[in-house]
VOTIMI-878685 format. One record per atom (N, C-alpha, C): residue number from 0; x, y, z. Coordinates in pm, 1 decimal. Layout:
<atoms>
ATOM  sekol         x         y         z
ATOM    NUM         X         Y         Z
...
</atoms>
This chain:
<atoms>
ATOM  sekol         x         y         z
ATOM      0   -2661.1    1251.6    1031.2
ATOM      0   -2738.6    1253.9    1155.5
ATOM      0   -2631.6    1287.9    1263.6
ATOM      1   -2653.1    1420.0    1319.4
ATOM      1   -2569.6    1454.4    1444.3
ATOM      1   -2641.8    1405.2    1570.5
ATOM      2   -2530.5    1347.9    1645.2
ATOM      2   -2564.2    1282.1    1760.1
ATOM      2   -2482.4    1340.3    1882.4
ATOM      3   -2520.1    1392.4    1978.9
ATOM      3   -2429.8    1413.0    2088.5
ATOM      3   -2421.3    1318.3    2205.2
ATOM      4   -2339.8    1325.2    2310.6
ATOM      4   -2309.7    1223.2    2390.5
ATOM      4   -2433.3    1170.3    2479.5
ATOM      5   -2513.0    1280.4    2496.8
ATOM      5   -2636.0    1225.1    2583.6
ATOM      5   -2750.2    1168.1    2501.0
ATOM      6   -2762.4    1166.9    2366.3
ATOM      6   -2885.9    1126.9    2286.9
ATOM      6   -2887.6     962.2    2305.7
ATOM      7   -2996.7     941.7    2317.2
ATOM      7   -3035.0     789.2    2323.9
ATOM      7   -3084.9     745.3    2189.7
ATOM      8   -3026.0     647.8    2121.6
ATOM      8   -3078.1     607.1    1990.9
ATOM      8   -3154.7     469.4    1985.1
ATOM      9   -3244.0     478.4    1928.1
ATOM      9   -3329.9     349.6    1905.8
ATOM      9   -3252.6     238.0    1813.1
ATOM     10   -3279.7     123.8    1818.8
ATOM     10   -3224.1      12.9    1748.5
ATOM     10   -3212.6      59.2    1598.1
ATOM     11   -3338.3     109.9    1559.6
ATOM     11   -3339.3     156.5    1397.8
ATOM     11   -3244.6     261.9    1362.0
ATOM     12   -3236.6     360.9    1453.9
ATOM     12   -3136.8     472.4    1457.5
ATOM     12   -2990.2     411.3    1441.5
ATOM     13   -2975.6     323.2    1541.7
ATOM     13   -2827.4     265.1    1551.1
ATOM     13   -2789.1     194.7    1410.1
ATOM     14   -2906.3     122.0    1370.0
ATOM     14   -2871.3      35.7    1248.8
ATOM     14   -2849.7     137.9    1133.3
ATOM     15   -2936.2     244.3    1117.8
ATOM     15   -2905.1     337.3    1012.0
ATOM     15   -2782.3     392.2    1022.2
ATOM     16   -2720.4     435.7    1149.2
ATOM     16   -2607.5     477.4    1139.7
ATOM     16   -2499.3     375.4    1098.0
ATOM     17   -2511.2     273.2    1157.3
ATOM     17   -2413.3     159.4    1106.0
ATOM     17   -2413.7     160.1     959.9
ATOM     18   -2517.1     146.9     874.7
ATOM     18   -2549.3     133.0     749.6
ATOM     18   -2473.0     250.9     672.3
ATOM     19   -2480.0     387.0     741.2
ATOM     19   -2421.1     498.8     669.3
ATOM     19   -2267.4     477.1     683.1
ATOM     20   -2210.5     435.1     804.8
ATOM     20   -2063.6     410.2     807.4
ATOM     20   -2025.8     296.4     718.2
ATOM     21   -2110.0     189.6     699.8
ATOM     21   -2059.6      90.7     625.7
ATOM     21   -2058.7     141.4     464.8
ATOM     22   -2144.0     229.2     421.8
ATOM     22   -2141.4     276.3     290.4
ATOM     22   -2033.9     368.4     272.7
ATOM     23   -2000.2     439.6     377.8
ATOM     23   -1884.1     527.2     375.4
ATOM     23   -1744.5     454.2     360.6
ATOM     24   -1752.7     355.2     432.9
ATOM     24   -1618.3     284.4     434.4
ATOM     24   -1623.9     188.3     284.6
ATOM     25   -1727.8     154.4     255.6
ATOM     25   -1728.7      75.2     138.8
ATOM     25   -1676.6     168.3      10.3
ATOM     26   -1703.5     306.6      35.1
ATOM     26   -1665.6     407.9     -75.7
ATOM     26   -1523.6     453.3     -46.1
ATOM     27   -1456.5     407.1      44.6
ATOM     27   -1329.3     453.5      69.9
ATOM     27   -1302.1     557.4     181.8
ATOM     28   -1424.3     591.2     248.0
ATOM     28   -1413.3     703.5     338.3
ATOM     28   -1363.1     653.6     464.1
ATOM     29   -1351.0     737.1     570.6
ATOM     29   -1312.9     725.7     717.3
ATOM     29   -1397.5     784.6     803.5
ATOM     30   -1378.8     728.9     921.4
ATOM     30   -1466.4     812.6    1040.1
ATOM     30   -1428.4     938.8    1042.8
ATOM     31   -1300.2     985.4    1034.3
ATOM     31   -1262.7    1116.8    1051.3
ATOM     31   -1343.5    1212.4     950.5
ATOM     32   -1379.2    1158.0     825.0
ATOM     32   -1444.0    1224.6     724.7
ATOM     32   -1599.7    1253.7     758.5
ATOM     33   -1648.5    1140.0     819.6
ATOM     33   -1784.3    1135.1     870.0
ATOM     33   -1798.9    1230.7     997.4
ATOM     34   -1705.8    1241.5    1059.3
ATOM     34   -1691.2    1335.4    1191.4
ATOM     34   -1657.1    1489.6    1148.3
ATOM     35   -1623.1    1510.7    1028.4
ATOM     35   -1568.6    1625.0    1005.0
ATOM     35   -1426.4    1674.4    1060.8
ATOM     36   -1353.9    1568.8    1092.8
ATOM     36   -1229.0    1598.5    1131.7
ATOM     36   -1132.1    1622.9     985.2
ATOM     37   -1061.8    1732.2    1008.5
ATOM     37    -967.6    1760.6     902.7
ATOM     37    -833.3    1700.6     892.6
ATOM     38    -780.8    1707.8     773.3
ATOM     38    -645.2    1645.9     762.5
ATOM     38    -539.9    1713.9     859.3
ATOM     39    -564.2    1841.1     878.5
ATOM     39    -485.3    1931.6     963.1
ATOM     39    -500.2    1874.7    1109.5
ATOM     40    -611.3    1848.3    1167.9
ATOM     40    -657.3    1823.1    1286.2
ATOM     40    -590.8    1677.6    1322.5
ATOM     41    -591.0    1589.9    1210.5
ATOM     41    -529.8    1455.1    1226.0
ATOM     41    -386.8    1478.0    1227.1
ATOM     42    -326.1    1566.7    1165.7
ATOM     42    -175.8    1574.7    1152.1
ATOM     42    -144.5    1636.0    1304.5
ATOM     43    -223.9    1724.1    1360.4
ATOM     43    -197.0    1772.1    1485.2
ATOM     43    -196.8    1663.9    1604.0
ATOM     44    -294.4    1570.8    1585.2
ATOM     44    -305.7    1466.3    1669.2
ATOM     44    -182.4    1360.5    1655.4
ATOM     45    -165.0    1345.5    1550.3
ATOM     45     -27.2    1257.8    1495.8
ATOM     45      99.2    1323.1    1569.4
ATOM     46     115.5    1438.9    1558.9
ATOM     46     231.1    1525.5    1614.3
ATOM     46     244.8    1490.7    1763.1
ATOM     47     132.4    1508.6    1818.5
ATOM     47     127.2    1489.5    1969.2
ATOM     47     147.6    1338.6    2008.6
ATOM     48      95.3    1250.5    1939.2
ATOM     48     133.9    1109.9    1949.1
ATOM     48     289.7    1080.8    1923.3
ATOM     49     348.2    1142.8    1846.5
ATOM     49     489.2    1120.0    1792.9
ATOM     49     565.0    1188.6    1920.4
ATOM     50     519.9    1291.7    1961.9
ATOM     50     588.9    1358.2    2080.4
ATOM     50     597.6    1280.9    2201.5
ATOM     51     466.9    1216.2    2247.6
ATOM     51     470.4    1130.6    2343.1
ATOM     51     556.3    1010.7    2325.1
ATOM     52     553.9     958.4    2207.9
ATOM     52     651.0     843.6    2184.6
ATOM     52     799.1     877.4    2217.6
ATOM     53     837.4     986.0    2146.2
ATOM     53     957.4    1023.9    2164.3
ATOM     53    1008.8    1051.9    2308.6
ATOM     54     908.3    1088.9    2387.2
ATOM     54     943.3    1140.1    2533.1
ATOM     54     931.6     997.6    2605.6
ATOM     55     916.2     887.3    2542.5
ATOM     55     906.8     760.1    2633.7
ATOM     55     771.0     722.2    2684.7
ATOM     56     687.5     810.4    2656.3
ATOM     56     537.7     790.9    2708.2
ATOM     56     459.0     707.3    2613.5
ATOM     57     494.3     570.6    2607.1
ATOM     57     449.9     480.9    2508.0
ATOM     57     311.9     452.5    2528.7
ATOM     58     260.0     442.8    2656.6
ATOM     58     128.0     419.9    2671.0
ATOM     58      15.1     532.7    2614.1
ATOM     59      75.1     652.5    2656.5
ATOM     59      -2.5     759.0    2605.7
ATOM     59      -5.9     772.5    2439.7
ATOM     60     118.2     734.8    2386.5
ATOM     60     129.5     732.7    2244.8
ATOM     60      40.2     634.3    2193.3
ATOM     61      24.9     518.1    2263.7
ATOM     61     -74.5     425.1    2208.6
ATOM     61    -211.5     452.6    2206.0
ATOM     62    -243.0     524.1    2317.8
ATOM     62    -402.0     565.3    2305.3
ATOM     62    -419.1     680.9    2196.6
ATOM     63    -318.3     750.5    2168.2
ATOM     63    -350.3     870.0    2058.0
ATOM     63    -336.3     794.6    1942.4
ATOM     64    -253.7     693.6    1895.7
ATOM     64    -248.1     642.0    1776.3
ATOM     64    -373.4     539.4    1751.1
ATOM     65    -413.8     478.9    1874.2
ATOM     65    -523.2     398.8    1834.7
ATOM     65    -655.1     478.4    1807.7
ATOM     66    -653.0     587.4    1864.6
ATOM     66    -757.7     692.7    1818.6
ATOM     66    -757.5     720.7    1661.6
ATOM     67    -631.3     752.2    1629.2
ATOM     67    -600.7     789.7    1491.1
ATOM     67    -657.5     689.9    1400.3
ATOM     68    -608.3     557.3    1443.0
ATOM     68    -626.6     422.9    1343.0
ATOM     68    -777.3     424.5    1329.4
ATOM     69    -847.7     443.5    1445.0
ATOM     69    -996.1     438.0    1445.8
ATOM     69   -1065.0     534.7    1355.3
ATOM     70   -1018.5     653.7    1355.9
ATOM     70   -1073.1     755.6    1275.5
ATOM     70   -1018.0     747.9    1143.5
ATOM     71    -913.7     706.1    1103.4
ATOM     71    -862.9     698.6     966.4
ATOM     71    -771.4     579.1     949.0
ATOM     72    -837.9     466.8     928.9
ATOM     72    -786.0     340.1     921.8
ATOM     72    -699.1     315.1     781.0
ATOM     73    -710.5     415.5     693.9
ATOM     73    -629.8     416.7     559.3
ATOM     73    -497.3     468.8     580.2
ATOM     74    -472.9     542.2     660.4
ATOM     74    -327.1     598.5     673.8
ATOM     74    -235.3     524.1     741.2
ATOM     75    -148.6     451.6     663.4
ATOM     75     -44.1     347.7     727.9
ATOM     75      49.7     409.9     817.1
ATOM     76      68.4     545.8     817.6
ATOM     76     163.9     601.6     916.0
ATOM     76     107.3     574.8    1055.0
ATOM     77     -28.3     603.9    1079.6
ATOM     77     -84.7     591.3    1212.0
ATOM     77     -74.3     438.1    1252.2
ATOM     78    -103.4     351.8    1134.5
ATOM     78     -89.9     200.9    1184.2
ATOM     78      46.6     163.9    1213.9
ATOM     79     137.2     202.1    1151.5
ATOM     79     282.7     187.9    1191.7
ATOM     79     320.1     255.3    1337.6
ATOM     80     264.3     379.5    1362.2
ATOM     80     292.7     418.8    1498.0
ATOM     80     220.8     356.3    1592.9
ATOM     81      92.2     310.7    1569.8
ATOM     81      27.2     233.8    1673.8
ATOM     81     105.1      91.0    1699.8
ATOM     82     162.2      27.6    1586.0
ATOM     82     240.1     -91.8    1596.5
ATOM     82     349.5     -62.5    1691.0
ATOM     83     427.4      49.6    1654.9
ATOM     83     551.5      74.6    1735.2
ATOM     83     522.0     108.3    1880.2
ATOM     84     391.9     170.7    1906.0
ATOM     84     385.9     195.0    2047.1
ATOM     84     357.6      60.6    2123.7
ATOM     85     266.8     -30.8    2056.1
ATOM     85     247.6    -159.4    2117.8
ATOM     85     359.7    -231.3    2134.2
ATOM     86     477.8    -229.0    2028.5
ATOM     86     591.2    -294.4    2056.8
ATOM     86     665.6    -239.7    2168.6
ATOM     87     672.9    -110.9    2197.7
ATOM     87     742.7     -46.2    2288.6
ATOM     87     672.6     -60.0    2441.8
ATOM     88     541.9     -94.7    2430.9
ATOM     88     480.0    -146.0    2571.5
ATOM     88     491.3    -295.3    2586.4
ATOM     89     568.2    -372.7    2509.9
ATOM     89     584.0    -517.6    2505.9
ATOM     89     449.7    -582.9    2484.1
ATOM     90     357.3    -543.2    2404.8
ATOM     90     255.9    -618.6    2360.2
ATOM     90     274.0    -654.3    2222.8
ATOM     91     366.2    -749.7    2210.0
ATOM     91     417.8    -803.5    2084.3
ATOM     91     314.1    -878.0    2011.9
ATOM     92     233.6    -955.7    2057.7
ATOM     92     136.1   -1007.7    1961.6
ATOM     92      41.1    -914.6    1899.2
ATOM     93      -2.6    -815.3    1959.7
ATOM     93     -90.6    -709.6    1905.5
ATOM     93     -12.8    -619.8    1821.3
ATOM     94     105.7    -603.4    1842.4
ATOM     94     205.1    -498.0    1758.3
ATOM     94     231.3    -585.7    1627.6
ATOM     95     255.4    -703.7    1640.2
ATOM     95     270.3    -817.8    1528.4
ATOM     95     157.3    -808.3    1423.5
ATOM     96      27.4    -819.7    1492.9
ATOM     96     -87.5    -787.6    1399.5
ATOM     96    -117.5    -666.6    1337.8
ATOM     97     -55.4    -560.2    1396.0
ATOM     97     -66.9    -437.7    1336.4
ATOM     97      32.0    -421.3    1222.2
ATOM     98     162.5    -464.9    1244.2
ATOM     98     237.2    -454.9    1155.3
ATOM     98     194.8    -541.9    1027.1
ATOM     99     141.5    -647.1    1053.0
ATOM     99      82.2    -733.7     944.5
ATOM     99     -31.0    -644.2     856.7
ATOM    100    -107.2    -575.8     933.9
ATOM    100    -208.3    -493.0     846.6
ATOM    100    -126.9    -401.4     754.9
ATOM    101     -12.7    -345.1     816.0
ATOM    101      48.4    -256.9     725.0
ATOM    101     114.1    -329.1     611.3
ATOM    102     147.4    -431.5     630.3
ATOM    102     226.8    -510.9     529.0
ATOM    102     124.2    -537.9     423.7
ATOM    103      24.1    -555.4     446.3
ATOM    103     -84.1    -584.0     344.3
ATOM    103    -109.8    -461.9     265.0
ATOM    104    -103.1    -352.8     330.7
ATOM    104    -138.2    -232.7     270.5
ATOM    104     -13.3    -148.6     175.4
ATOM    105     106.5    -204.3     229.5
ATOM    105     231.9    -147.9     194.3
ATOM    105     324.3    -274.9     160.0
ATOM    106     279.3    -337.9      51.9
ATOM    106     361.4    -442.8       2.9
ATOM    106     505.7    -442.3     -31.5
ATOM    107     533.9    -341.4     -60.2
ATOM    107     674.0    -310.4     -99.3
ATOM    107     762.3    -247.6      -5.7
ATOM    108     694.8    -218.8     127.5
ATOM    108     799.7    -168.5     235.3
ATOM    108     830.6    -276.5     336.5
ATOM    109     974.0    -290.6     338.7
ATOM    109    1024.2    -384.2     437.3
ATOM    109    1028.3    -360.4     558.8
ATOM    110     980.5    -232.1     607.9
ATOM    110     987.6    -171.4     764.8
ATOM    110     877.5    -264.5     842.9
ATOM    111     761.7    -270.2     801.3
ATOM    111     682.9    -362.5     888.7
ATOM    111     729.8    -496.0     899.8
ATOM    112     787.3    -550.6     804.9
ATOM    112     829.4    -695.6     813.9
ATOM    112     948.5    -707.4     906.0
ATOM    113    1041.1    -608.0     889.5
ATOM    113    1163.8    -594.0     987.5
ATOM    113    1094.7    -583.6    1126.1
ATOM    114    1019.5    -489.2    1135.1
ATOM    114     963.2    -488.9    1282.4
ATOM    114     890.6    -603.9    1344.9
ATOM    115     823.6    -660.8    1239.0
ATOM    115     751.6    -803.0    1279.8
ATOM    115     848.1    -900.6    1336.2
ATOM    116     976.1    -903.3    1267.5
ATOM    116    1084.4    -992.7    1314.1
ATOM    116    1122.0    -973.2    1433.9
ATOM    117    1149.0    -833.4    1485.3
ATOM    117    1172.8    -803.7    1615.4
ATOM    117    1081.7    -856.4    1728.8
ATOM    118     946.8    -830.5    1671.0
ATOM    118     828.6    -882.9    1769.5
ATOM    118     836.5   -1036.3    1788.2
ATOM    119     867.5   -1098.7    1665.9
ATOM    119     878.4   -1252.4    1660.9
ATOM    119     998.3   -1294.3    1747.4
ATOM    120    1100.4   -1224.2    1749.4
ATOM    120    1211.3   -1259.1    1843.8
ATOM    120    1173.7   -1243.2    1999.4
ATOM    121    1111.3   -1139.0    2020.0
ATOM    121    1078.8   -1121.7    2157.6
ATOM    121     968.3   -1204.1    2222.0
ATOM    122     887.1   -1279.5    2130.1
ATOM    122     803.4   -1377.2    2152.3
ATOM    122     853.8   -1515.5    2162.9
ATOM    123     994.5   -1520.0    2116.5
ATOM    123    1082.9   -1642.2    2112.7
ATOM    123    1045.9   -1730.5    1983.6
ATOM    124     988.5   -1660.5    1908.5
ATOM    124     965.8   -1747.2    1774.4
ATOM    124    1088.6   -1711.4    1672.7
ATOM    125    1193.0   -1775.0    1719.5
ATOM    125    1325.4   -1750.0    1648.2
ATOM    125    1321.7   -1787.0    1490.6
ATOM    126    1277.3   -1908.3    1464.1
ATOM    126    1273.3   -1963.2    1315.5
ATOM    126    1184.7   -1871.6    1236.2
ATOM    127    1089.1   -1803.4    1277.3
ATOM    127     992.5   -1709.9    1206.5
ATOM    127    1063.5   -1572.0    1176.7
ATOM    128    1119.3   -1537.9    1294.7
ATOM    128    1196.4   -1405.9    1288.2
ATOM    128    1293.0   -1420.9    1181.8
ATOM    129    1370.3   -1515.3    1184.9
ATOM    129    1495.2   -1538.0    1098.5
ATOM    129    1436.1   -1545.7     929.9
ATOM    130    1324.6   -1617.9     919.7
ATOM    130    1258.7   -1612.1     796.4
ATOM    130    1211.8   -1481.6     747.1
ATOM    131    1145.6   -1396.8     845.4
ATOM    131    1123.7   -1268.9     807.1
ATOM    131    1238.5   -1178.2     776.9
ATOM    132    1340.3   -1193.5     846.1
ATOM    132    1445.5   -1111.7     821.0
ATOM    132    1516.1   -1150.2     690.9
ATOM    133    1516.8   -1276.9     665.4
ATOM    133    1577.8   -1319.9     520.8
ATOM    133    1497.2   -1266.3     410.4
ATOM    134    1358.0   -1262.3     442.1
ATOM    134    1261.0   -1191.5     321.3
ATOM    134    1295.4   -1049.7     301.1
ATOM    135    1316.3    -985.0     430.6
ATOM    135    1345.5    -856.1     409.8
ATOM    135    1472.0    -828.9     331.5
ATOM    136    1585.7    -905.6     366.5
ATOM    136    1711.5    -879.1     294.3
ATOM    136    1710.7    -943.1     153.5
ATOM    137    1655.3   -1025.8     110.9
ATOM    137    1686.1   -1107.5      -1.8
ATOM    137    1564.2   -1055.9    -110.2
ATOM    138    1454.1   -1021.5     -39.6
ATOM    138    1348.3    -985.2    -167.4
ATOM    138    1271.9    -857.6    -152.5
ATOM    139    1296.0    -787.5     -31.9
ATOM    139    1212.2    -677.5     -15.8
ATOM    139    1289.2    -534.5     -33.7
ATOM    140    1412.1    -542.4       7.5
ATOM    140    1506.2    -418.6      10.6
ATOM    140    1564.9    -390.7    -122.8
ATOM    141    1527.3    -277.2    -158.8
ATOM    141    1569.7    -228.2    -310.4
ATOM    141    1698.8    -134.8    -290.1
ATOM    142    1804.2    -162.5    -352.7
ATOM    142    1917.0     -97.3    -340.4
ATOM    142    1894.7      52.0    -358.6
ATOM    143    1966.3     138.5    -267.0
ATOM    143    1935.6     279.8    -283.8
ATOM    143    1827.4     332.8    -201.6
ATOM    144    1732.4     236.1    -182.1
ATOM    144    1595.6     287.9    -136.6
ATOM    144    1579.7     237.9      14.3
ATOM    145    1630.6     109.2      43.6
ATOM    145    1627.7      61.0     179.9
ATOM    145    1752.1       2.7     237.0
ATOM    146    1840.1      86.5     202.4
ATOM    146    1996.3      42.6     248.4
ATOM    146    1985.0      31.2     412.6
ATOM    147    1933.4     120.2     466.7
ATOM    147    1967.5     133.2     616.8
ATOM    147    1864.3       2.6     672.4
ATOM    148    1757.4      -6.1     642.0
ATOM    148    1693.1    -122.1     693.8
ATOM    148    1749.0    -265.3     664.0
ATOM    149    1797.5    -270.4     536.4
ATOM    149    1875.9    -379.8     497.4
ATOM    149    2014.4    -407.0     580.2
ATOM    150    2055.7    -294.0     626.3
ATOM    150    2186.0    -314.5     717.3
ATOM    150    2141.1    -374.1     846.6
ATOM    151    2036.1    -322.4     892.7
ATOM    151    1986.9    -358.1    1048.2
ATOM    151    1936.8    -479.0    1031.0
ATOM    152    1865.8    -543.3     931.2
ATOM    152    1803.5    -680.7     910.8
ATOM    152    1922.0    -764.4     909.4
ATOM    153    2033.6    -740.9     843.9
ATOM    153    2166.9    -834.2     822.3
ATOM    153    2223.6    -839.2     954.8
ATOM    154    2239.7    -743.2    1021.7
ATOM    154    2309.1    -737.3    1149.3
ATOM    154    2219.9    -802.5    1265.1
ATOM    155    2083.8    -796.4    1267.4
ATOM    155    2001.6    -876.6    1348.0
ATOM    155    2005.9   -1019.8    1321.0
ATOM    156    1987.4   -1055.2    1184.1
ATOM    156    2009.2   -1173.5    1146.6
ATOM    156    2138.6   -1257.3    1192.6
ATOM    157    2245.6   -1175.9    1150.8
ATOM    157    2386.6   -1237.7    1183.0
ATOM    157    2372.1   -1267.1    1354.1
ATOM    158    2335.6   -1167.8    1437.3
ATOM    158    2347.8   -1190.1    1573.2
ATOM    158    2260.1   -1306.3    1618.4
ATOM    159    2141.0   -1324.9    1539.7
ATOM    159    2065.1   -1427.2    1582.8
ATOM    159    2117.5   -1575.5    1548.7
ATOM    160    2187.7   -1558.2    1437.1
ATOM    160    2245.9   -1694.3    1392.0
ATOM    160    2361.3   -1718.0    1484.4
ATOM    161    2442.2   -1617.3    1526.1
ATOM    161    2561.7   -1650.3    1628.6
ATOM    161    2490.3   -1712.9    1762.2
ATOM    162    2390.9   -1640.6    1795.3
ATOM    162    2326.0   -1691.1    1917.7
ATOM    162    2291.8   -1826.9    1904.2
ATOM    163    2212.9   -1864.4    1813.3
ATOM    163    2170.3   -2012.6    1784.0
ATOM    163    2276.9   -2116.0    1783.8
ATOM    164    2378.9   -2069.8    1708.2
ATOM    164    2484.7   -2144.6    1686.4
ATOM    164    2561.3   -2189.5    1829.2
ATOM    165    2569.8   -2081.1    1905.3
ATOM    165    2634.2   -2081.1    2044.5
ATOM    165    2551.9   -2157.5    2140.0
ATOM    166    2427.8   -2174.3    2125.1
ATOM    166    2339.4   -2235.4    2242.4
ATOM    166    2348.0   -2395.5    2212.9
</atoms>
């Protein structure tokens, strides 16, 4: 069913569209596929979002990555980018939720858990942040694969412990 912006739909037509989308999602499809958006087009939008983020235009990046997540909820790069832009705009609770979605989809990746710890610290949830960092260091980082993030997590945890011992 092709619909332009000026088309008014009946409740029955809206329901049918919703059922079509639910069927698409149940089959592992995305809104991008339903709308005919190609992988190349998604990558171009992602590159634009990445450029905006790199330029410090985090609110613009947020809008772009939110669009991408809506159109392709299965690409965890888009979800990580959205979480990072939320974190950069100090929306730590929302960023934390986004990082948790990625953690569920990429259970072997310590990066979203590490960045969740950063958000937890920003929210003043020191014990939760320390627990997340310990999990990253002790159980998630594989030697040779996650060395850099392990070093960052160790440094952050050490600084956190020194600060709490000094208080």
